C-alpha positions, -999 to 999 in steps of 0.1 A, spaced: -393 781 210 -356 790 195 -354 794 155 -318 798 146 -319 801 106 -343 824 106 -369 799 87 -366 763 98 -376 758 135 -351 738 152 -365 733 193 -369 698 200 -377 698 239 -369 706 272 -340 692 297 -355 668 321 -351 668 356 -371 640 371 -356 614 396 -351 589 371 -337 612 345 -316 641 364 -296 663 344 -259 660 349 -227 682 340 -218 657 315 -251 639 305 -286 650 302 -319 636 291 -346 659 270 -383 658 266 -389 655 232 -419 679 225 -453 670 207 -447 671 169 -409 670 173 -382 642 172 -350 632 178 -328 607 165 -295 590 172 -265 613 163 -285 646 165 -262 672 179 -280 694 202 -276 728 219 -285 739 255 -281 779 265 -279 781 306 -267 801 328 -254 808 361 -278 813 391 -295 849 390 -287 858 358 -249 851 359 -227 838 331 -244 822 299 -231 789 294 -235 770 260 -239 731 264 -234 708 237 -237 670 231 -248 640 206 -279 622 213 -272 586 218 -304 569 233 -339 575 224 -368 562 245 -408 561 236 -430 549 263 -468 550 280 -471 575 308 -497 563 336 -496 525 329 -476 501 345 -489 464 331 -473 450 300 -513 445 287 -524 479 294 -512 493 261 -542 475 244 -567 494 269 -549 526 260 -553 518 225 -589 514 233 -595 545 250 -599 525 284 -571 538 300 -561 572 299 -524 576 292 -497 598 275 -470 589 249 -441 605 256 -404 605 240 -371 610 254 -335 613 244 -302 608 265 -276 632 252 -241 629 260 -221 663 265 -193 670 240 -185 703 248 -193 733 276 -180 770 264 -170 783 286 -160 753 305 -182 759 337 -195 724 344 -226 725 357 -257 708 347 -282 728 324 -312 736 345 -345 712 338 -367 730 316 -341 745 294 -347 747 257 -331 719 235 -323 731 202 -306 714 173 -272 725 168 -271 746 138 -262 782 126 -277 810 147 -282 835 121 -294 859 154 -256 861 165 -232 867 139 -235 835 121 -224 812 148 -221 777 140 -233 757 170 -224 726 154 -190 733 146 -187 741 181 -203 711 195 -178 684 175 -147 713 178 -145 716 142 -140 754 149 -107 746 171 -92 726 140 -66 746 118 -64 717 92 -93 696 86 -100 661 65 -131 650 57 -139 618 77 -173 613 57 -204 629 63 -238 622 86 -269 611 78 -283 645 67 -253 651 44 -231 673 70 -193 669 69 -176 652 97 -140 662 98 -111 653 119 -80 672 127 -54 668 105 -26 672 132 -40 639 144 -31 618 116 1 632 100 22 631 132 19 667 144 -1 660 171 -8 623 171 -10 597 146 -21 563 130 -55 550 124 -68 514 136 -96 499 117 -119 469 127 -148 448 115 -159 417 100 -140 411 65 -166 417 35 -191 438 55 -174 466 74 -153 478 42 -120 482 61 -98 487 31 -123 507 12 -122 534 41 -85 531 45 -79 540 8 -105 565 10 -86 584 37 -52 584 14 -77 596 -17 -86 623 7 -55 634 18 -38 633 -18 -68 643 -37 -73 673 -12 -41 684 -17 -40 684 22 -2 670 22 33 680 13 40 672 -25 66 644 -16 42 627 11 41 589 -1 24 557 9 25 518 9 -7 498 1 -1 461 9 -25 440 -11 -26 408 5 -63 395 -6 -70 397 -41 -66 422 -74 -92 448 -59 -63 475 -50 -48 468 -86 -70 495 -107 -65 528 -83 -55 542 -112 -88 542 -132 -121 558 -128 -152 536 -118 -173 531 -145 -201 524 -120 -201 564 -102 -230 580 -108 -239 616 -105 -250 607 -71 -223 595 -57 -202 627 -73 -226 648 -54 -211 631 -19 -177 637 -30 -187 673 -36 -198 675 -1 -170 664 11 -150 693 -7 -138 668 -34 -148 684 -68 -138 659 -91 -138 625 -80 -118 596 -102 -90 576 -98 -53 583 -79 -33 605 -99 -2 591 -91 4 555 -83 26 526 -87 24 491 -89 45 466 -78 49 426 -75 77 401 -73 90 388 -99 77 354 -110 97 320 -112 115 313 -145 123 347 -148 87 359 -159 86 397 -150 47 396 -149 32 389 -115 -8 395 -127 -25 385 -156 -50 414 -155 -27 443 -146 8 452 -158 30 461 -125 66 467 -119 86 433 -109 112 435 -79 137 413 -62 159 411 -39 198 399 -44 214 374 -24 242 396 -12 211 424 1 194 392 19 228 387 38 241 419 39 212 434 55 204 402 80 170 397 62 169 359 77 150 370 103 118 378 85 117 343 70 105 331 106 72 340 122 64 343 160 54 310 160 87 300 153 110 323 170 88 317 205 103 282 200 135 271 221 165 289 213 157 295 174 157 333 177 197 329 188 206 307 162 187 333 137 209 359 148 243 338 145 237 328 113 229 364 101 260 374 116 279 348 94 261 360 64 268 394 68 303 386 73 303 364 39 290 395 22 322 413 34 347 389 24 334 382 -9 331 419 -20 300 429 -45 288 390 -39 284 363 -14 311 339 -4 310 309 21 346 289 22 351 300 -7 321 293 -29 303 318 -46 268 318 -38 240 332 -64 211 312 -51 189 309 -24 189 270 -24 228 273 -30 225 295 3 203 273 19 226 244 12 258 263 27 240 273 60 228 234 64 265 223 56 279 249 84 253 241 108 261 203 104 297 210 110 309 204 147 339 227 143 315 257 129 307 284 151 279 292 130 254 273 153 269 296 185 298 294 211 299 279 244 268 274 266 253 293 238 257 273 211 223 258 195 212 224 202 206 197 176 172 200 182 169 236 176 191 233 145 168 206 131 137 227 137 156 261 122 163 237 90 134 224 90 117 260 86 140 272 60 137 244 38 99 248 40 99 283 29 125 284 2 102 276 -26 82 306 -17 108 333 -17 114 328 -51 123 366 -56 154 362 -35 179 355 -63 209 364 -88 201 398 -103 215 382 -134 186 359 -137 160 387 -143 159 424 -153 140 437 -126 147 464 -105 162 452 -71 141 461 -41 112 489 -36 119 525 -43 86 544 -41 87 573 -63 46 584 -64 21 594 -39 5 557 -38 26 524 -43 7 496 -40 28 464 -30 8 434 -48 15 403 -24 -17 384 -32 -2 356 -51 24 347 -21 21 326 7 20 340 41 53 337 49 68 353 19 39 381 23 55 385 59 88 387 45 83 414 18 61 435 48 91 432 74 120 440 47 102 471 34 90 483 70 127 479 82 139 497 54 114 527 55 126 531 94 160 529 85 160 554 55 139 578 79 165 574 107 197 582 85 178 611 65 162 645 72 129 635 54 100 639 78 70 643 53 43 619 61 46 582 47 15 561 51 14 526 56 -18 506 46 -16 472 63 -45 447 63 -48 416 86 -28 437 112 -33 407 135 -14 384 115 19 408 115 13 419 151 -6 394 168 -16 400 209 7 369 217 43 360 208 69 379 194 84 384 161 108 409 141 78 423 123 55 428 154 86 447 171 90 471 139 54 478 144 54 482 174 82 506 172 62 525 146 30 531 170 54 542 198 76 567 178 66 565 139 52 597 142 85 614 150 101 599 118 68 610 100 54 571 93 20 568 100 0 536 102 -33 524 87 -38 495 103 -69 473 97 -78 437 110 -114 420 116 -108 418 153 -85 444 173 -88 419 205 -61 399 188 -38 430 183 -11 439 202 -27 462 226 3 488 223 -1 491 181 -39 497 188 -35 519 219 -16 546 201 -39 551 174 -51 585 173 -82 576 150 -103 542 163 -127 530 132 -153 506 136 -174 488 108 -198 459 112 -185 442 145 -193 406 156 -216 405 188 -189 387 208 -159 409 196 -177 444 206 -178 434 242 -138 432 244 -118 458 263 -107 474 230 -139 490 225 -143 507 255 -145 540 234 -179 528 223 -192 543 255 -226 527 261 -246 498 253 -265 514 226 -232 523 207 -220 486 209 -253 473 196 -249 497 167 -218 484 157 -232 455 151 -253 465 126 -237 491 106 -241 491 65 -217 489 44 -200 525 41 -209 532 77 -182 537 102 -179 547 140 -153 569 144 -135 580 178 -109 606 176 -91 627 199 -108 658 204 -145 644 202 -154 630 236 -181 607 218 -179 584 189 -195 596 157 -213 575 130 -196 584 97 -207 574 63 -183 577 33 -190 573 -6 -182 543 -29 -149 544 -44 -146 564 -75 -116 545 -84 -123 508 -98 -120 479 -76 -123 452 -101 -116 452 -138 -149 455 -150 -154 489 -134 -121 501 -149 -123 533 -172 -95 547 -192 -68 566 -171 -70 598 -191 -106 601 -184 -102 606 -147 -110 645 -147 -137 646 -176 -163 656 -152 -143 681 -134 -158 713 -145 -194 700 -141 -187 685 -108 -169 720 -96 -201 738 -104 -221 715 -81 -197 721 -52 -200 758 -57 -236 757 -51 -234 732 -23 -209 754 -4 
C-alpha cells in the first residue's frame, strides 16, 4: 500500500489483467481492494516501469465507470442463494479508468497487479502533486478556475485557450431552466474580471434576451450565505459579490420614453436613419428564412446601396428624390415608391432585376417589422445616445422587451460594428460576447448576415480578440463551424435524444452521456483542449443578484471582503 500525504491512506486497489479486463495504454480496469472504494471522477495514479527495472513511468487517469458484481454465480436468482449462505460467492467491485496522461510519454499498459492510488500530493517525493499532473494543471501558465470537484478541489482551465492566445470561445448546451447555462456564462466572466486575469481594458457584451435576470449584476445577492462564500474562497475569489463595472443599455421606448425597464434604470439608445442607411443595416432586418427565398438577398443589396448613396447626397441627412427622410416609416414609404417605379433601378438592372413577386415579399417583410424597430429614428426625437459605446467591463444589452426580429437586428448591428472597429484599430484586448439562444442567430440550416458574422467570429475572432461564449439548448441545431471552433465545450442537463447526436461525441462513453441527462443545476461536464477526458465541474450560485428581491445595495459589495480573505488564507 502507498500513502502520499503521510497520514491518510490513498491506496485503492490493483490493475486488473483478466481476459475481460485487460490493461491497455489508454485505458485499464482496477480491482477495488476490500474496504476501499472508487467513485466516478476520481483521479488515480499508477506507478509502473519498463521491464527489468527500466524507466519508471507514471500513468494517470480518471474513473468513468464503476461495476459491482458477485463472482462465482451465473443465474439472476443466485443472489438470493448467496444472501442465504447456500451458494458461496464473493462481492467484488471494479472500476474503469480512462488514461489522461503518461509521464514520460512511453505508452505501455500498466502491469496487472500494479498498485492504484488516488492522485494526490506525494510528500515523500518533493511534494509532487500527482493530481495537478494528471489533469495538466501543472502545464497551465495562466489558469482560470472553471469550478470545483465534488471533493472541493479546484478544476482549472488554461486561460490561453479562452483569451485567444492559443484558442478561443466557449459553447454551452443544456435544457432551459435546468442546465444553468446563463449562470455559468456569467460565472466565467465574474471569474475573469474579479480575478484580475485580464487586461484592464477588456470588455464584454451580454445580450439579455429572456427576462430581467441579468439586470442586477451590479448588486450583491442578499441570499448568499457563508457556505456559498466558502465555495468562492476555494476558487480563489476572496470577496464574492456584485460585478464591479457594469453598464446597462436598452432601446429607447416609443414616444420618447427613455426608460425601457420598469424595475431597472438603463441607458437608452437608438440608431439614426442616417446610420441605418450609411452602414447598410437593412440586411439585419431579414432572417435566414427571408434571404433563403427567391432573390430577396439580391434586392436587399441593391436597396442598401441606394440608401447609402442617399446619405452621401444628403450630407448629414438622408435625401431621396429631394425629400429629407427623418423617420423609418417615411424611409419604408420611399423604398416602396422606388420599387413600384418601372423606371427605377433600385430593383436591379437587366436580368438581375427583382421580379414583382420578390418585391412583394421584400416589402411584406419590411412592413411587418417597421413597428418593432422604433429605435431607428430621427435623433431629434429622443435625447439618447446613438448606438452603444461600451466603456465598462460588462455591458448588458437588454433586449427582452423586443420581438424576435428586432432582437436579431440589435445583435447583428453590434457584432458587425465590433468587428469593423477591431479591424480598423490596434486594440486586441479580449472582448467577450455572451450570446444565448445561439441556434436562433446561427442555425444549422440556412443563411443570414448574423450567421455569417458569427461564423467569422468563430473562425478568426481570436485574431481580433473577440471571444464568443455561446449558449443553446441543443448544439445539434447550431451551425457546426460555430460549435466546432469552441475550445471549451460545456454541457449541463441534456435531453436523452439530444445527447446521442454527433455534437456530443466528446462525451466518450455511454456512462458520461447518461450522466449528462441527470446533471443537477450547478453541475457541468467540461471538455477542454489539454485534458483528454471531460471533467465534472460544480460552480457556486451567483454572488450577484438575479432578481430584484435578491438585490442588495451596490455599495455593500465589499462588506465581507476581509473576513472572506481570512478564510481563503486558511484554505490555501
